[in-house]
C-alpha positions as CSV (number, residue, x, y, z in Angstrom):
1,X,-7.0,128.8,85.4
2,X,-10.0,127.4,83.7
3,X,-10.4,123.9,82.2
4,X,-10.8,123.1,78.5
5,X,-13.4,120.7,77.4
6,X,-13.7,118.6,74.2
7,X,-17.5,119.2,73.7
8,X,-20.7,120.5,75.1
9,X,-21.7,117.6,77.3
10,X,-24.9,117.1,79.3
11,X,-23.4,119.1,82.2
12,X,-22.6,122.1,80.1
13,X,-25.8,121.8,78.1
14,X,-27.8,122.0,81.4
15,X,-25.7,124.9,82.6
16,X,-26.3,126.8,79.3
17,X,-30.0,126.1,79.4
18,X,-30.3,127.4,83.0
19,X,-28.9,130.9,82.1
20,X,-31.3,133.6,81.3
21,X,-28.8,135.7,79.5
22,X,-25.6,135.2,77.5
23,X,-23.1,137.5,75.8
24,X,-21.7,137.5,72.3
25,X,-18.3,139.1,71.4
26,X,-16.9,139.7,68.0
27,X,-14.4,142.1,66.4
28,X,-13.4,143.2,62.9
29,X,-9.9,142.4,61.6
30,X,-8.9,146.1,61.5
31,X,-6.7,147.1,64.4
32,X,-8.7,150.3,64.9
33,X,-12.1,148.6,64.5
34,X,-14.6,148.4,67.4
35,X,-14.9,145.2,69.5
36,X,-18.5,144.4,70.1
37,X,-20.2,142.7,73.0
38,X,-23.9,142.1,73.0
39,X,-26.1,140.7,75.7
40,X,-28.8,138.2,74.6
41,X,-31.9,137.1,76.3
42,X,-35.3,135.3,75.7
43,X,-35.2,131.7,74.7
44,X,-32.9,132.3,71.8
45,X,-30.1,129.7,72.1
46,X,-29.9,126.2,70.7
47,X,-27.3,123.4,71.0
48,X,-27.4,121.6,67.6
49,X,-24.8,119.0,68.5
50,X,-21.8,118.9,70.9
51,X,-19.7,121.2,68.8
52,X,-22.4,123.3,67.0
53,X,-24.7,125.9,68.5
54,X,-27.0,128.6,67.1
55,X,-28.7,131.7,68.5
56,X,-31.5,133.8,67.2
57,X,-30.8,137.4,66.5
58,X,-34.2,138.9,66.9
59,X,-33.0,142.4,65.9
60,X,-31.6,145.5,67.5
61,X,-29.9,148.8,66.9
62,X,-26.7,147.6,65.2
63,X,-25.4,144.9,62.9
64,X,-21.9,144.4,64.3
65,X,-22.0,140.7,65.0
66,X,-23.3,139.8,61.5
67,X,-20.7,142.1,59.9
68,X,-17.8,140.8,61.9
69,X,-18.8,137.1,61.4
70,X,-19.2,137.7,57.6
71,X,-15.7,139.3,57.6
72,X,-13.7,136.9,59.7
73,X,-16.0,134.3,61.4
74,X,-14.4,134.8,64.9
75,X,-17.0,134.8,67.7
76,X,-17.1,134.1,71.5
77,X,-20.2,133.3,73.5
78,X,-20.1,133.7,77.3
79,X,-22.5,132.3,79.9
80,X,-22.3,133.4,83.5
81,X,-24.0,131.9,86.5
82,X,-25.9,134.8,88.1
83,X,-27.6,132.4,90.5
84,X,-26.2,129.3,92.3
85,X,-22.6,128.2,92.2
86,X,-20.1,130.6,90.5
87,X,-19.2,129.6,87.0
88,X,-18.4,131.1,83.6
89,X,-18.4,129.1,80.3
90,X,-17.0,130.5,77.1
91,X,-17.6,128.9,73.7
92,X,-15.1,130.1,71.1
93,X,-15.7,129.4,67.5
94,X,-16.3,130.2,63.9
95,X,-19.7,131.8,63.1
96,X,-21.9,131.9,60.1
97,X,-24.6,134.5,59.8
98,X,-27.8,133.2,58.2
99,X,-30.0,136.2,57.4
100,X,-33.8,136.1,56.7
101,X,-33.1,135.8,53.0
102,X,-30.9,132.7,53.3
103,X,-32.3,129.4,51.9
104,X,-31.6,127.6,55.3
105,X,-33.2,130.4,57.4
106,X,-36.7,128.9,57.7
107,X,-35.5,125.4,58.6
108,X,-33.2,126.9,61.3
109,X,-36.1,129.0,62.7
110,X,-37.6,125.6,63.8
111,X,-34.9,125.5,66.5
112,X,-36.7,128.5,68.1
113,X,-40.4,127.6,68.4
114,X,-41.1,130.5,70.7
115,X,-40.3,133.0,67.9
116,X,-41.8,133.5,64.6
117,X,-39.4,136.1,63.1
118,X,-35.8,137.2,63.4
119,X,-33.2,139.3,61.6
120,X,-30.7,136.4,61.4
121,X,-29.5,133.3,63.0
122,X,-25.9,133.0,64.0
123,X,-24.6,129.4,63.8
124,X,-21.3,128.6,65.5
125,X,-18.9,125.8,65.0
126,X,-17.3,125.6,68.5
127,X,-13.5,125.3,68.4
128,X,-12.8,125.8,72.1
129,X,-14.8,125.3,75.3
130,X,-13.4,126.8,78.5
131,X,-14.7,127.4,81.9
132,X,-13.5,129.8,84.6
133,X,-14.4,130.4,88.3
134,X,-16.8,133.3,88.0
135,X,-16.1,134.2,91.6
136,X,-16.2,138.0,90.8
137,X,-19.6,137.8,89.1
138,X,-22.3,139.1,91.5
139,X,-25.6,137.3,92.2
140,X,-28.6,138.6,90.3
141,X,-32.2,137.4,90.7
142,X,-34.1,136.9,87.4
143,X,-37.3,138.9,87.5
144,X,-38.7,138.6,84.0
145,X,-37.9,139.1,80.3
146,X,-38.3,142.7,79.0
147,X,-41.1,142.8,76.4
148,X,-40.1,146.0,74.5
149,X,-38.4,144.2,71.6
150,X,-41.3,141.8,71.1
151,X,-43.8,144.7,71.3
152,X,-41.7,146.7,68.8
153,X,-42.0,144.0,66.2
154,X,-45.5,142.8,67.0
155,X,-47.4,145.3,65.0
156,X,-45.0,145.5,62.0
157,X,-45.3,143.5,58.8
158,X,-42.5,141.3,57.6
159,X,-42.1,143.7,54.6
160,X,-41.8,146.8,56.9
161,X,-39.2,145.0,59.1
162,X,-37.1,143.9,56.1
163,X,-37.2,147.4,54.6
164,X,-35.9,148.8,58.0
165,X,-33.1,146.2,58.1
166,X,-31.9,147.1,54.6
167,X,-31.6,150.7,55.6
168,X,-30.5,150.7,59.3
169,X,-28.5,147.5,59.2
170,X,-26.7,148.0,55.8
171,X,-23.3,148.6,57.4
172,X,-21.5,148.2,60.8
173,X,-20.2,151.2,62.7
174,X,-16.8,150.4,61.1
175,X,-18.3,150.4,57.6
176,X,-18.4,146.6,57.1
177,X,-21.3,145.3,55.0
178,X,-24.4,144.3,57.0
179,X,-27.6,143.0,55.5
180,X,-27.6,143.5,51.8
181,X,-30.8,143.6,49.7
182,X,-31.0,140.8,47.2
183,X,-30.9,142.0,43.6
């Protein structure tokens, strides 16, 4: 059985920073809705304070996380040690999706100096911190980040990207609202 912690202390902050990848899990309220798990990479995670974190959602093929968080706020972030000692850390919490039109978006982007654009930022108020052994997680050696996502966005204007979001990210696979064009 894992231990529960009161906050993200220096030990856990170091563990989180050392991981090259983390996973985000959300689900809609509907019993027949699709649970979503997304892997995240790059340097896209920030610890704001011991009970608040944020990650940069650069973009992708779906809008499930944003849609689920807008509907019910439930979110879990999972970090697995793929090198070194076995360990898993889960951060359970309530999320808020800050999309590129939100008044706080540009200030929050400063948390991620390696990136100049994103689809949204997910801020999480952490309500439970729990570790587990991770003994069943295999070792993986980090080789490098993939560059396809960065290359995809590199030659597109902000206007082109936003137009794409309004069309392809308008709704989740369960029909929940996604990114809505301002009136």
